[in-house]
C-alpha positions as CSV (number, residue, x, y, z in Angstrom):
1,M,24.9,13.4,0.2
2,K,22.3,14.2,2.8
3,I,19.7,15.9,0.2
4,A,19.7,12.2,-1.8
5,L,19.2,10.9,1.1
6,L,16.5,12.7,2.8
7,V,14.3,12.7,-0.6
8,G,15.0,9.2,-1.1
9,Y,13.5,9.2,2.3
10,I,10.2,10.9,1.3
11,F,9.9,9.5,-1.8
12,F,9.7,5.9,0.2
13,C,7.4,7.2,2.9
14,S,4.9,8.7,0.5
15,F,4.4,5.2,-0.8
16,W,3.8,3.9,2.6
17,T,1.0,6.8,3.1
18,I,-0.9,6.4,0.0
19,G,-2.1,2.6,0.8
20,T,-0.1,1.3,-1.6
21,F,-0.2,-2.1,1.6
22,K,-3.0,-3.4,0.5
23,M,-4.2,-6.7,1.2
24,H,-7.1,-8.9,-0.7
25,C,-9.2,-11.2,0.6
26,Y,-12.3,-12.9,-0.6
27,Y,-15.4,-13.0,0.8
28,C,-18.9,-14.7,0.7
29,T,-21.4,-16.6,2.5
30,G,-23.6,-19.2,1.9
31,R,-26.1,-22.4,3.3
32,S,-23.2,-24.7,2.2
33,F,-19.6,-24.0,1.5
34,E,-20.3,-24.9,-2.2
35,E,-23.0,-21.8,-2.5
36,C,-20.5,-19.9,-0.6
37,Q,-17.7,-20.0,-3.6
38,R,-20.1,-19.7,-6.7
39,N,-21.0,-16.4,-5.2
40,L,-16.8,-15.5,-4.4
41,K,-16.2,-11.8,-4.9
42,S,-13.3,-10.2,-4.0
43,D,-12.2,-7.0,-1.8
44,E,-9.2,-4.7,-1.1
45,T,-8.8,-4.1,2.4
46,Y,-5.8,-2.3,4.4
47,D,-2.8,-2.8,6.1
48,N,-3.5,-5.3,9.7
49,I,-6.2,-7.5,7.7
50,A,-6.6,-10.8,7.8
51,C,-8.1,-13.4,5.2
52,M,-10.5,-15.8,6.9
53,Q,-13.2,-18.7,6.4
54,Y,-15.7,-19.4,8.9
55,H,-18.0,-22.2,9.0
56,A,-21.1,-22.3,12.2
57,R,-23.1,-25.1,12.8
58,F,-26.5,-25.2,14.8
59,D,-27.9,-28.3,16.1
60,N,-29.9,-28.6,19.1
61,G,-31.0,-31.9,18.0
62,S,-34.1,-31.3,16.2
63,V,-32.9,-28.3,13.4
64,K,-29.4,-28.5,12.2
65,M,-28.6,-25.5,9.6
66,D,-24.6,-24.6,8.4
67,T,-23.3,-21.4,7.8
68,F,-20.4,-20.6,6.2
69,G,-18.6,-17.4,5.2
70,K,-14.9,-15.6,3.6
71,A,-14.5,-12.3,4.9
72,A,-11.4,-10.1,6.1
73,V,-11.0,-9.5,9.2
74,P,-8.5,-7.3,12.0
75,K,-5.6,-9.8,12.5
76,S,-6.3,-8.9,16.7
77,S,-9.3,-11.0,16.0
78,C,-7.7,-13.9,14.6
79,E,-6.6,-15.7,18.1
80,Q,-10.1,-15.3,19.0
81,F,-11.4,-17.0,15.8
82,S,-9.0,-19.6,16.5
83,K,-10.7,-20.7,19.5
84,G,-14.3,-20.4,17.8
85,N,-15.3,-16.9,19.7
86,F,-15.5,-15.0,16.4
87,T,-19.7,-13.8,16.8
88,E,-21.9,-14.5,20.3
89,E,-23.6,-17.1,18.5
90,C,-21.0,-19.5,19.1
91,H,-20.9,-19.2,23.2
92,H,-25.0,-20.0,22.6
93,P,-24.7,-24.5,23.5
94,F,-26.1,-25.2,20.3
95,Y,-23.5,-23.7,18.4
96,E,-20.3,-25.1,17.0
97,C,-18.1,-22.7,15.3
98,R,-14.3,-22.7,13.8
99,A,-12.7,-20.4,11.9
100,K,-9.2,-20.0,10.7
101,C,-7.4,-16.5,9.3
102,C,-4.1,-16.8,6.8
103,Y,-2.4,-13.6,5.9
104,E,-1.6,-13.4,1.9
105,D,-3.0,-12.2,-0.8
106,Y,-6.1,-13.9,-1.8
107,C,-5.0,-16.6,0.5
108,N,-8.8,-17.8,1.6
109,K,-9.8,-19.2,-2.7
110,G,-9.9,-22.2,-0.9
111,N,-11.7,-24.2,1.4
112,I,-8.5,-23.2,4.1
113,L,-10.5,-24.8,7.2
114,D,-10.0,-28.0,5.3
115,T,-7.0,-29.7,6.8
116,T,-6.9,-32.4,3.7
117,D,-6.6,-29.8,1.2
118,Q,-3.1,-29.6,0.7
119,D,-2.7,-26.1,-1.4
120,S,-4.6,-24.2,1.2
121,S,-3.1,-25.9,4.8
122,S,0.2,-25.7,3.5
123,K,0.1,-21.7,3.3
124,K,1.5,-20.3,5.9
125,A,0.9,-17.2,8.1
126,V,3.0,-14.1,6.6
127,Y,2.9,-11.0,7.7
128,I,5.3,-9.2,4.9
129,N,3.3,-8.6,1.4
130,D,4.7,-7.7,-1.3
131,G,4.2,-4.2,-1.2
132,V,6.9,-4.1,1.7
133,V,9.4,-6.2,-0.4
134,A,8.7,-3.8,-3.2
135,M,9.3,-1.1,-1.4
136,G,12.1,-2.2,0.5
137,L,13.9,-2.8,-3.1
138,L,12.9,0.6,-4.5
139,L,14.8,1.8,-0.9
140,G,17.9,0.2,-1.6
141,V,18.3,0.5,-5.0
142,S,18.0,4.5,-4.5
143,L,19.9,4.9,-2.1
144,S,22.7,2.7,-4.2
145,A,22.6,5.3,-7.2
146,F,22.5,8.1,-5.0
147,S,25.9,7.1,-3.2
148,V,27.7,5.8,-6.2
149,N,27.3,9.7,-7.1
């Protein structure tokens, strides 16, 4: 029984270390949200990463310029993004910056900064991805099968 449990544990951990827990985010940049969406590409990242979208606006009274983007970022940066502190330019008096993180595969596909977008804004922050659930179920089934014998 102990050997079967050890084999199941090693099998479970081997999936953990080979990158089963990957996050998928979209990335793009553009002068408008629509331009960014036209250039949308997907990216595969590793655990502890969040998807995000940002909007930076420069306005000094005579020149006005917008930049939109999507990317994958460390989860630890998301608190700063919510305050607008995602680049040095955001500390400049002529910049206004907004950013928002999300924590599901491909969750930054739509306009997650737009609160009127029901489909995107209804998504909650989830830190457990499908890989974690699948591995938990696999471990449970493996242990049940070994304990029957």
